[in-house]
N, C-alpha and C positions, 0 to 999 in steps of 0.2 A: 374943548373944555376951557372956560375962562381961567386965566392965571390965578385969580384969587381962590378959585375952587380947588385947584391943584395944591396950592399952598395950604389951604385949610385941611385938605386930606393929609398932606405930609405932616402937619402939626397934630393930627389925630383928633380933630374936631369932628367926630363922627355924627354929632347931633345935626350938623348941617346937611347930612345926606339921608334923611329919613325917607325921601322919595325913591331911593334906590332899593331894589329887592333885597340886597345884602349890603351891609356896611363895608367900607373899604378895608382890605386886609393891610394893616399897618406894616407888617413884615414885607409884603410885596412892594409897598410904596417905598419903604426905606431901601430895599434892595435895588429898586429902579433908580432912586436918587443916587445911591452909591455908584451904580454903573455909569451914571452920567457925570460923576465928579471928575475933575481934571486929574490926570495921571501925572504924578511927580516922580521922576527918577533922577538920581544924581548923574551929572554929566560923566560920560564914559563908563557907566555901570552896565556893562554888556550882559552880565548874568541876570540882573533884574529885568532888563529889557527882554531877554529870552523867556524868563518866567511869565512876563506879561503876554508874550506871543503864545506861550503854551496854554495859558488860561483861555485863549480865544481861538485855538488852532482848529477845533472841530466845529464845522458848520452844520447846523440842523436844517435840513431842507423842508421840514414840516412846519408850515405856518399854523398859528393858533386858530382854532375853529370856533371857539366859544363866542357867543354874543347874547345880549339880552333879548334879541329878536330872533325867533326861530328861522325866519326867512333869510336873514343875513347869515346865520350858521349854515343853512343849506347852500347858499350862494358861495360861501367860502369853501365848502366841501367840493362843489362842482369846479370851482376855479382851481383848487389844489389838484384835483384829478386831471384837469386839462393841462396844467403846467408842470405836473410832477416830473416828467422825464427831463425837461430842461433844467428845472430847479435842482433836481437830484444830481444831474451831471455836473452842473456848476459847483454845487456844494462839495461833491467828491473832489473835483479838481482843486478848488481853493483849499480844502482840508489837506490834500496831499502836498500842495505848495507850502502851506504853513508848516507841515511836519518836516519837509525838506529844508526849509528856512531854519528850523530849530536845530537840525543836524549841522548845517553849515555854520550857524551862529555858535553852537557849542564848540565846534572845531576851531573857529576863529578866536573865541574866548580862551580856549586852552593854549593856542599859539601866542596870544597876547600875554598870558600869564608866564609862559616860558620865556618870551623875549624880555619881559620885565625882570624876571629872575636873573637872566644872563646879563642884562644891562647893569643891574645892581652889583653883580659879581665883578664886571669889568670896572665899574666905578670904584669899588673897594680896592681892586688890584692897582688901578691908576693912582689912587690916594696913597697906597703903600709905596709905590714907585716914587712918587713925589717926596714922601717923607725920607726915603732912602737917599734920593738925590740931594735934598736939602742937608741931610746929615753928612753926606760924603763931601759936599762942596762947602759946607759951612763950618 
């Protein structure tokens, strides 16, 4: 599809698509554009990164079958049937890996939070010791 057509669709200029059996669904287009948008996370924001992994942790092994052409739909169905075992196996393995990553990431984030609390406590104690030392020597 030419880029100008995709842009026109995204802008909702449905009149440009009268040759299509159905007009484009703006909700689907906006969702697709949003999925392709760059992901911005604050540096060091482990919990947000884990949330992002959680959003995409489950892989769906079923490819879409719909097409405007019935022959393409049938071809997609046959291809899916022929490749299902491999696709399903890989999807399950990647999903399990993502869930394991979530568990490891959550444990890491918890440990980082604990270390930050402990380091803040040590800083406060050190500052208190410096004040006491300055008071006693000064």
